[in-house]
DOKOLMAR-135822 format. One record per atom (N, C-alpha, C, CB): x, y, z; residue number from 0; residue in one letter. Coordinates in Angstrom, 3 decimals. Glycine has a CB too. Layout:
REM residues N
REC     east    north       up  nr rest
REC        X        Y        Z NUM    A
...
This chain:
REM residues 134
REC     east    north       up  nr rest
REC  -13.838   53.692  -76.615   0    X
REC  -13.062   53.568  -77.835   0    X
REC  -11.612   53.968  -77.594   0    X
REC  -13.671   54.421  -78.944   0    X
REC  -11.371   54.977  -76.711   1    X
REC  -10.005   55.411  -76.430   1    X
REC   -9.177   54.288  -75.834   1    X
REC  -10.010   56.603  -75.490   1    X
REC   -9.772   53.542  -74.916   2    X
REC   -9.076   52.432  -74.276   2    X
REC   -8.718   51.358  -75.302   2    X
REC   -9.938   51.832  -73.155   2    X
REC   -9.642   51.068  -76.223   3    X
REC   -9.370   50.102  -77.274   3    X
REC   -8.236   50.594  -78.161   3    X
REC  -10.628   49.842  -78.109   3    X
REC   -8.287   51.846  -78.597   4    X
REC   -7.221   52.399  -79.430   4    X
REC   -5.878   52.341  -78.719   4    X
REC   -7.542   53.837  -79.820   4    X
REC   -5.863   52.625  -77.427   5    X
REC   -4.627   52.578  -76.649   5    X
REC   -4.062   51.157  -76.617   5    X
REC   -4.874   53.087  -75.214   5    X
REC   -4.937   50.181  -76.408   6    X
REC   -4.484   48.781  -76.386   6    X
REC   -3.975   48.347  -77.751   6    X
REC   -5.622   47.853  -75.936   6    X
REC   -4.659   48.780  -78.812   7    X
REC   -4.210   48.406  -80.154   7    X
REC   -2.852   49.020  -80.469   7    X
REC   -5.238   48.840  -81.203   7    X
REC   -2.652   50.281  -80.099   8    X
REC   -1.346   50.919  -80.323   8    X
REC   -0.261   50.187  -79.546   8    X
REC   -1.385   52.410  -79.909   8    X
REC   -0.571   49.812  -78.322   9    X
REC    0.408   49.083  -77.520   9    X
REC    0.714   47.735  -78.156   9    X
REC   -0.103   48.892  -76.082   9    X
REC   -0.325   47.082  -78.659  10    X
REC   -0.142   45.781  -79.300  10    X
REC    0.790   45.898  -80.503  10    X
REC   -1.498   45.198  -79.732  10    X
REC    0.591   46.915  -81.301  11    X
REC    1.419   47.094  -82.485  11    X
REC    2.690   47.880  -82.193  11    X
REC    0.629   47.788  -83.564  11    X
REC    2.885   48.260  -80.905  12    X
REC    4.071   48.992  -80.471  12    X
REC    4.327   50.195  -81.367  12    X
REC    5.293   48.073  -80.461  12    X
REC    3.300   51.014  -81.520  13    X
REC    3.381   52.137  -82.436  13    X
REC    2.658   53.337  -81.839  13    X
REC    2.787   51.769  -83.809  13    X
REC    3.133   54.520  -82.135  14    X
REC    2.452   55.742  -81.724  14    X
REC    1.646   56.351  -82.866  14    X
REC    3.461   56.753  -81.205  14    X
REC    1.615   55.674  -84.008  15    X
REC    0.884   56.189  -85.157  15    X
REC   -0.614   56.119  -84.897  15    X
REC    1.248   55.406  -86.431  15    X
REC   -1.368   56.887  -85.644  16    X
REC   -2.814   56.922  -85.494  16    X
REC   -3.535   56.000  -86.474  16    X
REC   -3.306   58.329  -85.672  16    X
REC   -2.839   55.085  -87.112  17    X
REC   -3.472   54.137  -88.036  17    X
REC   -3.993   52.951  -87.238  17    X
REC   -2.470   53.666  -89.141  17    X
REC   -5.225   53.038  -86.814  18    X
REC   -5.838   52.021  -85.975  18    X
REC   -6.918   51.284  -86.764  18    X
REC   -6.429   52.651  -84.694  18    X
REC   -6.848   49.961  -86.740  19    X
REC   -7.856   49.154  -87.403  19    X
REC   -9.199   49.366  -86.707  19    X
REC   -7.457   47.652  -87.399  19    X
REC  -10.239   49.641  -87.480  20    X
REC  -11.556   49.873  -86.894  20    X
REC  -12.551   48.756  -87.191  20    X
REC  -12.107   51.178  -87.393  20    X
REC  -12.205   47.843  -88.075  21    X
REC  -13.126   46.789  -88.464  21    X
REC  -12.345   45.713  -89.188  21    X
REC  -14.270   47.338  -89.350  21    X
REC  -12.990   44.591  -89.476  22    X
REC  -12.359   43.577  -90.313  22    X
REC  -13.423   42.877  -91.140  22    X
REC  -11.573   42.556  -89.455  22    X
REC  -13.001   42.422  -92.317  23    X
REC  -13.891   41.704  -93.225  23    X
REC  -13.171   40.429  -93.657  23    X
REC  -14.292   42.590  -94.470  23    X
REC  -13.858   39.308  -93.569  24    X
REC  -13.358   38.047  -94.118  24    X
REC  -14.064   37.839  -95.450  24    X
REC  -13.604   36.831  -93.129  24    X
REC  -13.292   37.602  -96.511  25    X
REC  -13.873   37.408  -97.838  25    X
REC  -13.788   35.946  -98.258  25    X
REC  -13.167   38.295  -98.868  25    X
REC  -14.835   35.499  -98.957  26    X
REC  -14.902   34.140  -99.460  26    X
REC  -15.327   34.161 -100.921  26    X
REC  -15.872   33.288  -98.619  26    X
REC  -14.702   33.323 -101.707  27    X
REC  -15.070   33.211 -103.121  27    X
REC  -16.311   32.338 -103.233  27    X
REC  -13.897   32.620 -103.969  27    X
REC  -17.266   32.817 -104.027  28    X
REC  -18.490   32.062 -104.288  28    X
REC  -18.790   32.103 -105.783  28    X
REC  -19.687   32.633 -103.467  28    X
REC  -19.699   31.254 -106.198  29    X
REC  -20.076   31.202 -107.608  29    X
REC  -21.347   31.986 -107.902  29    X
REC  -20.256   29.768 -108.040  29    X
REC  -22.280   32.035 -106.938  30    X
REC  -23.598   32.604 -107.191  30    X
REC  -24.038   33.487 -106.020  30    X
REC  -24.627   31.485 -107.435  30    X
REC  -24.111   34.784 -106.243  31    X
REC  -24.499   35.717 -105.178  31    X
REC  -25.963   35.573 -104.760  31    X
REC  -24.243   37.138 -105.628  31    X
REC  -26.807   35.060 -105.638  32    X
REC  -28.212   34.834 -105.247  32    X
REC  -28.292   33.742 -104.190  32    X
REC  -29.077   34.449 -106.480  32    X
REC  -27.440   32.712 -104.311  33    X
REC  -27.375   31.688 -103.265  33    X
REC  -26.935   32.302 -101.942  33    X
REC  -26.414   30.557 -103.673  33    X
REC  -25.995   33.222 -102.022  34    X
REC  -25.512   33.913 -100.823  34    X
REC  -26.658   34.694 -100.191  34    X
REC  -24.329   34.862 -101.164  34    X
REC  -27.385   35.457 -100.998  35    X
REC  -28.521   36.234 -100.481  35    X
REC  -29.550   35.332  -99.791  35    X
REC  -29.194   37.017 -101.624  35    X
REC  -29.876   34.207 -100.427  36    X
REC  -30.886   33.306  -99.878  36    X
REC  -30.470   32.772  -98.506  36    X
REC  -31.134   32.143 -100.839  36    X
REC  -29.199   32.472  -98.344  37    X
REC  -28.743   31.905  -97.077  37    X
REC  -28.496   32.975  -96.022  37    X
REC  -27.479   31.103  -97.294  37    X
REC  -27.669   33.965  -96.337  38    X
REC  -27.220   34.924  -95.325  38    X
REC  -28.250   36.027  -95.030  38    X
REC  -25.922   35.557  -95.774  38    X
REC  -29.017   36.424  -96.040  39    X
REC  -30.057   37.433  -95.803  39    X
REC  -31.369   36.775  -95.387  39    X
REC  -30.275   38.291  -97.063  39    X
REC  -31.833   35.821  -96.184  40    X
REC  -33.155   35.245  -95.940  40    X
REC  -33.186   34.314  -94.728  40    X
REC  -33.614   34.492  -97.165  40    X
REC  -32.206   33.417  -94.610  41    X
REC  -32.224   32.453  -93.504  41    X
REC  -31.566   32.987  -92.234  41    X
REC  -31.532   31.179  -93.928  41    X
REC  -30.375   33.578  -92.363  42    X
REC  -29.674   34.054  -91.176  42    X
REC  -30.082   35.462  -90.770  42    X
REC  -28.194   34.012  -91.410  42    X
REC  -30.735   36.180  -91.682  43    X
REC  -31.220   37.544  -91.397  43    X
REC  -30.076   38.528  -91.116  43    X
REC  -32.174   37.517  -90.201  43    X
REC  -28.923   38.329  -91.762  44    X
REC  -27.816   39.268  -91.590  44    X
REC  -28.082   40.536  -92.387  44    X
REC  -26.481   38.628  -92.025  44    X
REC  -27.770   41.685  -91.828  45    X
REC  -27.960   42.933  -92.575  45    X
REC  -26.884   43.106  -93.646  45    X
REC  -27.946   44.135  -91.619  45    X
REC  -27.318   43.454  -94.843  46    X
REC  -26.389   43.723  -95.937  46    X
REC  -25.715   45.059  -95.676  46    X
REC  -27.119   43.725  -97.316  46    X
REC  -24.389   45.059  -95.621  47    X
REC  -23.618   46.279  -95.377  47    X
REC  -23.331   46.987  -96.703  47    X
REC  -22.291   45.952  -94.635  47    X
REC  -22.871   46.237  -97.702  48    X
REC  -22.591   46.816  -99.021  48    X
REC  -22.843   45.789 -100.112  48    X
REC  -21.139   47.328  -99.097  48    X
REC  -23.456   46.242 -101.188  49    X
REC  -23.598   45.447 -102.401  49    X
REC  -22.719   46.106 -103.440  49    X
REC  -25.102   45.346 -102.880  49    X
REC  -21.623   45.454 -103.777  50    X
REC  -20.674   46.016 -104.735  50    X
REC  -20.791   45.366 -106.103  50    X
REC  -19.260   45.865 -104.218  50    X
REC  -21.928   44.779 -106.378  51    X
REC  -22.140   44.142 -107.673  51    X
REC  -21.596   42.730 -107.698  51    X
REC  -21.499   44.957 -108.771  51    X
REC  -20.279   42.578 -107.679  52    X
REC  -19.649   41.261 -107.692  52    X
REC  -19.311   40.791 -106.281  52    X
REC  -18.387   41.288 -108.549  52    X
REC  -19.727   41.558 -105.284  53    X
REC  -19.384   41.233 -103.909  53    X
REC  -20.485   41.729 -102.968  53    X
REC  -18.019   41.850 -103.527  53    X
REC  -20.912   40.859 -102.065  54    X
REC  -21.877   41.228 -101.034  54    X
REC  -21.175   41.172  -99.689  54    X
REC  -23.127   40.289 -101.056  54    X
REC  -21.326   42.231  -98.885  55    X
REC  -20.691   42.286  -97.571  55    X
REC  -21.780   42.429  -96.524  55    X
REC  -19.665   43.461  -97.479  55    X
REC  -21.735   41.554  -95.515  56    X
REC  -22.724   41.538  -94.445  56    X
REC  -22.090   41.953  -93.127  56    X
REC  -23.356   40.149  -94.316  56    X
REC  -22.866   42.668  -92.325  57    X
REC  -22.425   43.077  -91.001  57    X
REC  -22.846   41.987  -90.025  57    X
REC  -23.021   44.475  -90.596  57    X
REC  -21.867   41.429  -89.308  58    X
REC  -22.179   40.370  -88.348  58    X
REC  -22.064   40.863  -86.910  58    X
REC  -21.254   39.176  -88.562  58    X
REC  -21.988   42.177  -86.743  59    X
REC  -21.969   42.756  -85.413  59    X
REC  -20.588   43.008  -84.854  59    X
REC  -22.699   41.884  -84.495  59    X
REC  -19.688   42.105  -85.082  60    X
REC  -18.312   42.240  -84.586  60    X
REC  -17.334   42.086  -85.739  60    X
REC  -18.013   41.192  -83.481  60    X
REC  -17.670   42.652  -86.852  61    X
REC  -16.883   42.528  -88.069  61    X
REC  -17.820   42.293  -89.235  61    X
REC  -15.848   41.385  -87.953  61    X
REC  -17.239   41.997  -90.360  62    X
REC  -18.037   41.814  -91.565  62    X
REC  -17.580   40.556  -92.281  62    X
REC  -17.931   43.043  -92.496  62    X
REC  -18.457   40.040  -93.130  63    X
REC  -18.150   38.870  -93.929  63    X
REC  -18.565   39.178  -95.361  63    X
REC  -18.872   37.589  -93.380  63    X
REC  -17.670   38.923  -96.299  64    X
REC  -17.930   39.248  -97.690  64    X
REC  -17.870   38.014  -98.575  64    X
REC  -16.942   40.282  -98.178  64    X
REC  -18.699   38.015  -99.610  65    X
REC  -18.751   36.923 -100.572  65    X
REC  -18.618   37.528 -101.959  65    X
REC  -20.073   36.092 -100.434  65    X
REC  -17.632   37.068 -102.714  66    X
REC  -17.326   37.687 -104.001  66    X
REC  -17.214   36.651 -105.108  66    X
REC  -16.036   38.484 -103.909  66    X
REC  -17.734   37.022 -106.273  67    X
REC  -17.593   36.144 -107.439  67    X
REC  -16.290   36.425 -108.173  67    X
REC  -18.784   36.319 -108.394  67    X
REC  -15.701   37.584 -107.953  68    X
REC  -14.486   37.973 -108.666  68    X
REC  -13.214   37.691 -107.875  68    X
REC  -14.545   39.436 -109.010  68    X
REC  -13.349   37.254 -106.654  69    X
REC  -12.192   37.076 -105.768  69    X
REC  -11.143   36.204 -106.452  69    X
REC  -12.623   36.445 -104.417  69    X
REC   -9.887   36.616 -106.414  70    X
REC   -8.848   35.892 -107.161  70    X
REC   -8.453   34.547 -106.564  70    X
REC   -7.634   36.741 -107.261  70    X
REC   -8.762   34.312 -105.311  71    X
REC   -8.375   33.050 -104.684  71    X
REC   -9.334   31.952 -105.113  71    X
REC   -8.355   33.181 -103.143  71    X
REC   -8.801   30.754 -105.293  72    X
REC   -9.611   29.617 -105.729  72    X
REC  -10.719   29.316 -104.724  72    X
REC   -8.730   28.377 -105.928  72    X
REC  -11.801   28.769 -105.205  73    X
REC  -12.928   28.354 -104.370  73    X
REC  -12.408   27.371 -103.329  73    X
REC  -14.077   27.713 -105.230  73    X
REC  -12.694   27.604 -102.051  74    X
REC  -12.132   26.811 -100.974  74    X
REC  -13.230   26.154 -100.161  74    X
REC  -11.255   27.672 -100.078  74    X
REC  -13.303   24.839 -100.237  75    X
REC  -14.298   24.104  -99.456  75    X
REC  -13.771   23.732  -98.073  75    X
REC  -14.725   22.845 -100.201  75    X
REC  -12.504   24.029  -97.786  76    X
REC  -11.904   23.642  -96.513  76    X
REC  -12.126   24.675  -95.413  76    X
REC  -10.428   23.414  -96.695  76    X
REC  -12.668   25.814  -95.740  77    X
REC  -12.866   26.867  -94.756  77    X
REC  -14.122   26.619  -93.934  77    X
REC  -12.945   28.225  -95.440  77    X
REC  -14.196   27.272  -92.772  78    X
REC  -15.374   27.167  -91.916  78    X
REC  -15.701   28.550  -91.371  78    X
REC  -15.142   26.149  -90.754  78    X
REC  -16.929   28.983  -91.579  79    X
REC  -17.410   30.258  -91.044  79    X
REC  -18.158   29.930  -89.756  79    X
REC  -18.339   31.032  -92.085  79    X
REC  -17.750   30.524  -88.643  80    X
REC  -18.370   30.213  -87.352  80    X
REC  -19.107   31.421  -86.795  80    X
REC  -17.315   29.736  -86.351  80    X
REC  -20.364   31.212  -86.440  81    X
REC  -21.169   32.228  -85.777  81    X
REC  -21.307   31.820  -84.310  81    X
REC  -22.578   32.391  -86.468  81    X
REC  -21.001   32.733  -83.408  82    X
REC  -21.013   32.450  -81.978  82    X
REC  -22.253   33.079  -81.343  82    X
REC  -19.721   32.978  -81.301  82    X
REC  -22.940   32.306  -80.531  83    X
REC  -24.155   32.744  -79.847  83    X
REC  -23.935   32.729  -78.343  83    X
REC  -25.354   31.846  -80.226  83    X
REC  -24.867   33.309  -77.609  84    X
REC  -24.737   33.451  -76.163  84    X
REC  -25.280   32.255  -75.388  84    X
REC  -25.442   34.695  -75.714  84    X
REC  -26.105   31.405  -76.018  85    X
REC  -26.724   30.315  -75.273  85    X
REC  -27.005   29.112  -76.165  85    X
REC  -28.014   30.789  -74.623  85    X
REC  -27.201   27.971  -75.525  86    X
REC  -27.600   26.760  -76.237  86    X
REC  -28.939   26.960  -76.945  86    X
REC  -27.685   25.575  -75.268  86    X
REC  -29.846   27.654  -76.285  87    X
REC  -31.178   27.836  -76.885  87    X
REC  -31.085   28.598  -78.207  87    X
REC  -32.111   28.584  -75.910  87    X
REC  -30.152   29.527  -78.311  88    X
REC  -29.979   30.259  -79.578  88    X
REC  -29.388   29.351  -80.651  88    X
REC  -29.072   31.496  -79.374  88    X
REC  -28.446   28.497  -80.264  89    X
REC  -27.879   27.528  -81.218  89    X
REC  -28.986   26.569  -81.655  89    X
REC  -26.672   26.737  -80.582  89    X
REC  -29.789   26.099  -80.706  90    X
REC  -30.921   25.227  -81.041  90    X
REC  -31.891   25.912  -82.002  90    X
REC  -31.663   24.806  -79.766  90    X
REC  -32.160   27.194  -81.763  91    X
REC  -33.080   27.943  -82.627  91    X
REC  -32.542   28.044  -84.049  91    X
REC  -33.323   29.348  -82.059  91    X
REC  -31.235   28.250  -84.194  92    X
REC  -30.647   28.320  -85.538  92    X
REC  -30.731   26.956  -86.219  92    X
REC  -29.172   28.798  -85.470  92    X
REC  -30.514   25.897  -85.474  93    X
REC  -30.620   24.540  -86.026  93    X
REC  -32.037   24.303  -86.551  93    X
REC  -30.253   23.475  -84.949  93    X
REC  -33.022   24.689  -85.752  94    X
REC  -34.427   24.538  -86.154  94    X
REC  -34.740   25.378  -87.385  94    X
REC  -35.359   24.933  -85.001  94    X
REC  -34.217   26.604  -87.434  95    X
REC  -34.486   27.495  -88.565  95    X
REC  -33.878   26.954  -89.866  95    X
REC  -33.936   28.898  -88.273  95    X
REC  -32.662   26.410  -89.779  96    X
REC  -31.955   25.990  -90.991  96    X
REC  -32.337   24.597  -91.494  96    X
REC  -30.486   26.027  -90.739  96    X
REC  -32.726   23.719  -90.585  97    X
REC  -32.953   22.307  -90.928  97    X
REC  -33.864   22.078  -92.135  97    X
REC  -33.538   21.607  -89.751  97    X
REC  -34.962   22.819  -92.310  98    X
REC  -35.800   22.573  -93.490  98    X
REC  -35.176   23.043  -94.812  98    X
REC  -37.126   23.253  -93.304  98    X
REC  -34.095   23.806  -94.737  99    X
REC  -33.572   24.453  -95.938  99    X
REC  -32.208   23.953  -96.408  99    X
REC  -33.484   25.903  -95.700  99    X
REC  -31.375   23.503  -95.480 100    X
REC  -30.009   23.108  -95.837 100    X
REC  -29.609   21.843  -95.083 100    X
REC  -29.013   24.251  -95.532 100    X
REC  -28.517   21.250  -95.515 101    X
REC  -27.962   20.081  -94.849 101    X
REC  -27.324   20.519  -93.533 101    X
REC  -26.927   19.359  -95.759 101    X
REC  -27.903   20.103  -92.414 102    X
REC  -27.362   20.450  -91.098 102    X
REC  -26.932   19.185  -90.372 102    X
REC  -28.404   21.229  -90.258 102    X
REC  -25.862   19.303  -89.615 103    X
REC  -25.395   18.192  -88.802 103    X
REC  -26.154   18.141  -87.490 103    X
REC  -23.894   18.304  -88.545 103    X
REC  -25.840   17.138  -86.705 104    X
REC  -26.471   16.985  -85.396 104    X
REC  -25.917   18.000  -84.410 104    X
REC  -26.267   15.564  -84.861 104    X
REC  -26.748   18.402  -83.476 105    X
REC  -26.308   19.225  -82.359 105    X
REC  -25.444   18.352  -81.454 105    X
REC  -27.528   19.835  -81.575 105    X
REC  -24.330   18.907  -80.978 106    X
REC  -23.461   18.110  -80.107 106    X
REC  -22.627   19.006  -79.205 106    X
REC  -22.546   17.207  -80.942 106    X
REC  -22.091   18.376  -78.157 107    X
REC  -21.188   19.067  -77.235 107    X
REC  -19.781   18.551  -77.491 107    X
REC  -21.610   18.848  -75.735 107    X
REC  -18.838   19.471  -77.689 108    X
REC  -17.435   19.119  -77.899 108    X
REC  -16.696   19.348  -76.585 108    X
REC  -16.797   19.959  -79.068 108    X
REC  -16.351   18.267  -75.923 109    X
REC  -15.707   18.326  -74.610 109    X
REC  -14.343   19.015  -74.677 109    X
REC  -15.549   16.918  -74.041 109    X
REC  -13.592   18.747  -75.713 110    X
REC  -12.239   19.320  -75.837 110    X
REC  -12.277   20.845  -75.842 110    X
REC  -11.559   18.814  -77.122 110    X
REC  -13.180   21.411  -76.644 111    X
REC  -13.235   22.861  -76.794 111    X
REC  -14.339   23.506  -75.952 111    X
REC  -13.437   23.212  -78.247 111    X
REC  -15.101   22.682  -75.261 112    X
REC  -16.187   23.171  -74.397 112    X
REC  -17.177   24.037  -75.174 112    X
REC  -15.611   23.969  -73.221 112    X
REC  -17.632   23.488  -76.296 113    X
REC  -18.611   24.192  -77.125 113    X
REC  -19.792   23.275  -77.430 113    X
REC  -17.959   24.691  -78.440 113    X
REC  -20.942   23.878  -77.545 114    X
REC  -22.154   23.219  -78.025 114    X
REC  -22.362   23.777  -79.421 114    X
REC  -23.423   23.470  -77.070 114    X
REC  -22.542   22.894  -80.425 115    X
REC  -22.520   23.394  -81.802 115    X
REC  -23.155   22.428  -82.791 115    X
REC  -21.102   23.678  -82.222 115    X
REC  -23.233   22.921  -84.027 116    X
REC  -23.561   22.089  -85.177 116    X
REC  -22.973   22.744  -86.418 116    X
REC  -25.107   21.893  -85.318 116    X
REC  -22.818   21.926  -87.442 117    X
REC  -22.320   22.402  -88.730 117    X
REC  -23.440   22.334  -89.757 117    X
REC  -21.095   21.569  -89.197 117    X
REC  -23.357   23.212  -90.749 118    X
REC  -24.289   23.208  -91.873 118    X
REC  -23.509   23.575  -93.126 118    X
REC  -25.484   24.198  -91.637 118    X
REC  -24.129   23.368  -94.269 119    X
REC  -23.569   23.811  -95.543 119    X
REC  -24.460   24.921  -96.074 119    X
REC  -23.457   22.627  -96.572 119    X
REC  -23.846   26.050  -96.477 120    X
REC  -24.656   27.110  -97.079 120    X
REC  -24.970   26.738  -98.516 120    X
REC  -23.928   28.482  -97.013 120    X
REC  -25.659   27.605  -99.233 121    X
REC  -26.073   27.295 -100.598 121    X
REC  -24.916   27.323 -101.597 121    X
REC  -27.137   28.265 -101.034 121    X
REC  -23.733   27.739 -101.144 122    X
REC  -22.527   27.711 -101.980 122    X
REC  -21.596   26.587 -101.538 122    X
REC  -21.789   29.067 -101.921 122    X
REC  -22.080   25.717 -100.668 123    X
REC  -21.360   24.553 -100.155 123    X
REC  -20.211   24.906  -99.199 123    X
REC  -20.817   23.760 -101.307 123    X
REC  -20.236   26.113  -98.628 124    X
REC  -19.266   26.463  -97.601 124    X
REC  -19.757   25.909  -96.263 124    X
REC  -19.053   28.011  -97.529 124    X
REC  -18.821   25.463  -95.434 125    X
REC  -19.172   24.965  -94.113 125    X
REC  -19.395   26.131  -93.163 125    X
REC  -18.077   24.028  -93.572 125    X
REC  -20.518   26.085  -92.459 126    X
REC  -20.877   27.124  -91.497 126    X
REC  -21.147   26.429  -90.164 126    X
REC  -22.133   27.963  -91.980 126    X
REC  -20.537   26.967  -89.103 127    X
REC  -20.728   26.404  -87.769 127    X
REC  -21.491   27.404  -86.904 127    X
REC  -19.362   26.040  -87.117 127    X
REC  -22.350   26.882  -86.042 128    X
REC  -23.112   27.688  -85.097 128    X
REC  -22.795   27.130  -83.716 128    X
REC  -24.673   27.660  -85.407 128    X
REC  -22.300   27.994  -82.807 129    X
REC  -21.825   27.462  -81.536 129    X
REC  -22.011   28.429  -80.390 129    X
REC  -20.382   27.092  -81.643 129    X
REC  -21.886   27.874  -79.171 130    X
REC  -21.828   28.661  -77.951 130    X
REC  -20.648   28.119  -77.137 130    X
REC  -23.193   28.590  -77.139 130    X
REC  -19.834   29.004  -76.582 131    X
REC  -18.761   28.598  -75.684 131    X
REC  -19.382   28.301  -74.333 131    X
REC  -17.652   29.696  -75.571 131    X
REC  -19.001   27.184  -73.720 132    X
REC  -19.552   26.824  -72.429 132    X
REC  -18.460   26.604  -71.384 132    X
REC  -20.402   25.582  -72.561 132    X
REC  -17.433   27.383  -71.433 133    X
REC  -16.373   27.247  -70.436 133    X
REC  -16.411   28.377  -69.435 133    X
REC  -15.014   27.199  -71.107 133    X
């Protein structure tokens, strides 16, 4: 952790002790039960905090939050990407989600050297599942 803090201080060119320890990406949604069904039931993400109008999930390397009160307009142009270590894990997620949501075909993107697929969650947000293969 000391090495990380040192790099972060160098990055921000500061000697202060205000070091970011985590990050959360928030998304506006209409129905938190839809969020629970997708992110808890299908993806098996651990719930970090339930704030009533906002659910925050721990994704291992940060957090993702879904809020009904968020002031920003509902955005269908965003994409939430989950990164896996292997093709077999991406394939497993495709198999798990296919009976429940609209999923795209598995494919290899030569430009970005990724194996991936897209799906829509129960709030119509685009979710990508991928592995880097470079």
